[in-house]
C-alpha positions as CSV (number, residue, x, y, z in Angstrom):
1,X,-17.4,23.6,83.1
2,X,-19.1,21.1,80.8
3,X,-22.6,20.3,81.5
4,X,-22.6,16.7,80.2
5,X,-20.7,14.2,78.0
6,X,-17.2,13.1,78.4
7,X,-15.4,15.2,81.1
8,X,-11.9,13.6,80.6
9,X,-10.2,16.5,78.8
10,X,-7.7,14.4,76.9
11,X,-10.4,12.0,75.7
12,X,-12.8,14.7,74.8
13,X,-10.1,16.5,72.8
14,X,-8.9,13.3,71.0
15,X,-12.5,12.5,70.0
16,X,-13.1,15.9,68.7
17,X,-10.1,15.4,66.3
18,X,-11.4,12.2,64.8
19,X,-13.0,12.1,61.3
20,X,-15.2,9.8,59.1
21,X,-13.7,6.3,58.8
22,X,-11.1,6.9,61.6
23,X,-10.7,3.9,63.9
24,X,-10.9,4.0,67.6
25,X,-9.7,0.9,69.5
26,X,-11.6,0.4,72.8
27,X,-9.5,-2.1,74.8
28,X,-9.4,-4.0,78.0
29,X,-6.5,-3.5,80.3
30,X,-4.6,-6.4,78.7
31,X,-4.6,-5.5,75.1
32,X,-1.1,-4.6,73.8
33,X,-0.8,-0.9,73.0
34,X,0.5,-0.4,69.4
35,X,3.5,1.8,69.0
36,X,2.8,5.3,67.6
37,X,-1.0,5.3,68.2
38,X,-2.2,7.9,70.7
39,X,-3.4,6.4,73.9
40,X,-5.9,7.6,76.4
41,X,-5.5,5.4,79.5
42,X,-8.6,5.4,81.7
43,X,-7.7,2.3,83.6
44,X,-7.6,2.8,87.4
45,X,-7.6,-0.8,88.8
46,X,-8.9,-4.1,87.4
47,X,-12.5,-3.6,86.4
48,X,-12.6,0.3,86.6
49,X,-13.9,1.7,84.5
50,X,-15.6,-1.2,82.8
51,X,-15.7,-1.7,79.1
52,X,-19.4,-1.3,78.9
53,X,-19.2,2.0,80.7
54,X,-16.6,3.5,78.4
55,X,-18.4,2.1,75.4
56,X,-21.7,3.7,76.4
57,X,-20.0,7.1,77.1
58,X,-18.4,6.9,73.5
59,X,-21.7,6.0,71.9
60,X,-23.3,9.0,73.5
61,X,-20.6,11.3,72.2
62,X,-19.8,9.9,68.8
63,X,-21.3,8.3,65.7
64,X,-19.8,4.9,64.8
65,X,-20.8,3.3,61.5
66,X,-19.1,-0.1,62.2
67,X,-17.7,-2.3,64.8
68,X,-14.9,-4.9,64.5
69,X,-14.3,-7.5,67.3
70,X,-12.4,-10.7,67.8
71,X,-14.3,-13.9,66.9
72,X,-13.3,-15.2,70.4
73,X,-15.5,-12.5,71.9
74,X,-18.6,-14.1,70.7
75,X,-18.5,-16.6,73.6
76,X,-17.2,-14.0,76.1
77,X,-19.3,-11.3,77.9
78,X,-18.0,-8.7,75.6
79,X,-19.7,-10.4,72.8
80,X,-23.0,-9.8,74.2
81,X,-22.1,-6.2,75.2
82,X,-21.3,-5.4,71.6
83,X,-24.2,-7.3,70.2
84,X,-26.6,-5.3,72.4
85,X,-25.3,-2.0,70.9
86,X,-24.3,-2.9,67.2
87,X,-26.0,-4.6,64.3
88,X,-23.7,-6.5,61.9
89,X,-20.4,-6.8,63.9
90,X,-17.5,-7.9,61.8
91,X,-15.6,-10.6,63.5
92,X,-11.9,-11.3,62.9
93,X,-9.4,-13.3,64.8
94,X,-7.9,-11.7,68.0
95,X,-4.6,-11.8,66.3
96,X,-6.0,-9.7,63.3
97,X,-7.5,-7.2,65.7
98,X,-4.2,-6.7,67.4
99,X,-2.8,-6.1,63.9
100,X,-5.8,-3.6,63.1
101,X,-5.0,-1.7,66.3
102,X,-1.8,-0.5,64.8
103,X,-3.7,1.6,62.2
104,X,-6.1,3.1,64.8
105,X,-6.2,6.9,65.3
106,X,-6.9,6.4,68.9
107,X,-6.4,3.7,71.5
108,X,-8.6,3.8,74.7
109,X,-7.5,1.5,77.6
110,X,-10.3,0.7,80.0
111,X,-9.9,-1.1,83.3
112,X,-11.8,-4.1,82.0
113,X,-10.3,-7.5,82.9
114,X,-12.6,-9.7,81.0
115,X,-11.2,-11.7,78.1
116,X,-11.6,-10.3,74.6
117,X,-13.3,-7.0,75.7
118,X,-11.7,-5.1,72.8
119,X,-13.4,-3.4,69.7
120,X,-12.4,-1.5,66.8
121,X,-15.0,1.3,66.3
122,X,-15.1,3.0,62.9
123,X,-16.2,6.6,63.0
124,X,-19.3,7.6,60.9
125,X,-21.0,10.9,60.2
126,X,-23.9,12.5,61.9
127,X,-25.7,13.5,58.6
């Protein structure tokens, strides 16, 4: 039994297979899931788990060198959630973020039901 960290076996395994510069798309429950990208669906009901909860768990487990979000998120609650955790967020249109999601190595669906609560997280290295 794991003592700490991400307990979801599918998510923990998928994260362990990621490498430097791989993209993880952390999404709300409304973001379209791109064809061919592995999905870990954590959504239970609207709002559970929250985007912030999943993001914080990922940040405890992984090194991310970069974050990309929709420019529309700047005025939504998700913009503040991301700004609290990342310096120098790259903003693109929501449409471009949807396009970017097709190249992700992993798509994680939260239960978040707040508009524009989506972020592309680019894996870094721990050394």
